[in-house]
N, C-alpha and C positions, 0 to 999 in steps of 0.2 A: 057948533061942539067939538072935536076930535073925541072918539071913546080908545080906551083902551081898549090894546090888544087883546083876543082872546089869552085864559092860563093853557097852558101848555102842559097836559097830563105825562108824566114821564116816571115810567115806574121803573125802582131800583132794580137791579141784577145780583147786584152780590155788594160786598162791603171792602175798604181797604185798612188796614192798620197802620197804627203808626206809635213810636215808643217815641220817648224824650231821649235823648242823647247828650247829657252831663258836659260833656268834652266839647260835643259841635253847639251847644245852648241852641237844639232844634228840636222838633219832631222828625224822625225816620220814618220812613215809607219799609213794612216789612213784607207788605205781600206784593207780586209782584203780579196776579192773578187777585181779581175779587174775590174774595172767601164767599161761598154759596152755603155754608152750613150756618148751624146757629151756637157756633162755639169758634174757638182758635186756640191753637197752644203755644207758646212763644218758644221755641224749644232753646234759642239762640239768648236769654235772656240770664246774666249771671244770677246764681243764686243767692240766697242771704242779704239782698236788697232790693228796696221799694223802687219797683216801677211803674209811672203814668204813661196811659194808654190815647189815643183817639183812636176812635173809629169815626169813617165818613160811609157815605151811602154813593154807589156808583150806578149811574141811572142807564139807561138802554140807547141814549147818544152818547154816552162817553162821559159824559159832564159826570161829576163831582160834587156830594155836599161837603157845604161846612161845616167843620168838626163838632160834634157833641159836644158835650164840658170833660174835662179829663178825667180818668182813672186811675183812681192809684190802687194796684195791687200791692200788697205786703206780704214780706216773708212770711214762713208757719211760724208759729210760737210754739218750742219742743219743751 
């Protein structure tokens, strides 16, 4: 009986951030290069509206993970 190939340990080198675009009905990548810090500021998001984001891991071999659950970022309430 053949055995399964060994698991490949691929380390993450950063993350890509995507934001939902209601006009195109899809998530659009906001980052060209992987983000390597623990936070990300979306400076292009319109103010006063709720935005939805995906985050993926980028691995050393260039592959990208499936996105996690969508994050909803709500505008501040004054």
